[in-house]
C-alpha positions in Angstrom: 0.1 0.1 -0.1 2.0 3.5 -1.4 1.3 6.6 1.4 0.3 9.8 0.2 3.4 12.5 1.2 2.8 16.3 1.0 5.2 18.4 -0.7 7.0 21.7 -0.3 5.1 23.0 -3.2 1.8 21.8 -1.3 1.4 19.1 -4.1 1.6 15.2 -3.1 2.9 12.0 -4.2 3.3 8.6 -3.9 6.1 7.4 -1.7 8.2 4.9 -3.3 8.1 0.9 -2.2 11.8 0.7 -3.3 13.3 0.9 0.2 10.8 -0.1 2.2 13.6 -2.2 4.3 15.1 1.4 4.8 12.1 2.3 6.7 11.5 -0.7 8.9 15.4 -0.5 9.7 15.2 3.3 10.3 11.1 3.7 11.7 10.7 0.5 13.4 7.9 -0.4 14.9 9.4 -3.0 17.3 12.9 -1.8 18.6 14.6 2.1 19.5 17.8 1.6 17.7 20.4 3.4 18.2 22.0 5.5 15.5 24.1 3.6 13.5 23.9 0.8 15.4 24.8 -2.0 12.1 28.2 0.4 11.7 29.6 -0.4 14.3 32.6 -2.0 14.7 32.0 -4.0 18.3 30.0 -6.8 18.2 29.7 -7.1 21.9 28.6 -3.4 21.8 25.7 -4.2 19.1 24.6 -7.1 20.9 24.6 -4.9 24.3 22.4 -2.1 22.1 20.3 -4.3 20.7 19.5 -6.2 24.1 18.6 -3.0 25.9 16.5 -1.7 22.8 15.0 -5.0 22.7 14.3 -5.0 26.8 12.6 -1.0 27.3 10.5 -1.5 23.7 6.4 -1.8 24.8 5.6 -2.6 21.7 7.6 -6.0 20.7 5.3 -8.9 20.1 7.8 -11.9 20.8 10.5 -11.8 23.3 13.5 -9.5 23.6 15.6 -12.4 22.6 13.5 -13.0 19.2 13.1 -9.2 18.9 16.8 -8.6 18.7 17.9 -11.7 16.6 15.0 -10.8 14.1 16.1 -7.0 13.7 20.1 -7.8 12.8 18.6 -11.0 11.1 16.7 -8.9 9.3 19.6 -6.3 8.8 21.7 -8.6 7.6 19.5 -10.7 5.2 18.6 -6.8 3.1 21.9 -5.1 3.0 22.9 -8.5 0.4 25.9 -8.1 -1.7 26.0 -4.8 -0.8 27.4 -5.5 2.7 30.9 -5.2 3.3 33.1 -8.6 4.1 34.3 -7.3 6.7 30.8 -6.0 8.0 29.0 -8.7 7.3 32.1 -10.9 10.0 31.4 -8.2 12.7 27.6 -8.5 12.4 27.5 -12.3 12.6 29.8 -12.3 15.3 27.2 -9.6 17.4 24.6 -12.7 16.8 26.8 -15.2 19.1 27.4 -12.1 21.6 23.8 -11.9 21.8 23.2 -15.4 22.3 25.8 -15.0 25.3 24.3 -11.6 26.5 20.7 -13.5 26.3 22.4 -16.7 28.2 20.9 -18.4 24.9 25.2 -20.0 24.2 
C-alpha cells in the first residue's frame, strides 16, 4: 500500500516502495535502535545495544531475544551483497554475542 506524502509545494506524491527495508530499519515499530548500530565495529557493543533496545521496548510482539535477533538477521539479509564482508563478519559475531547476552549460548 502506497502512502501519500505532502511535498513542500503543497502537492502530493506517493511514497516509493523501493526502499521499504530502509524504512523498517529506521522506523521499526518494535525496537528503538541506536543511530548507526549496524555500522559499529564491536560485536559486543552491537549485541548490548540490541539487547537494551529489545528489553526496553513495549511495542515488541515476541520475546526480547527474538526481537533483537530478528532485527539483526533482517538487516544482514536485506543488505545482501552490498554489505561488505568485513561488516558481515562483525554482524555474524554480534549474533553469537547476542546469544551470550541472553544466556542462550
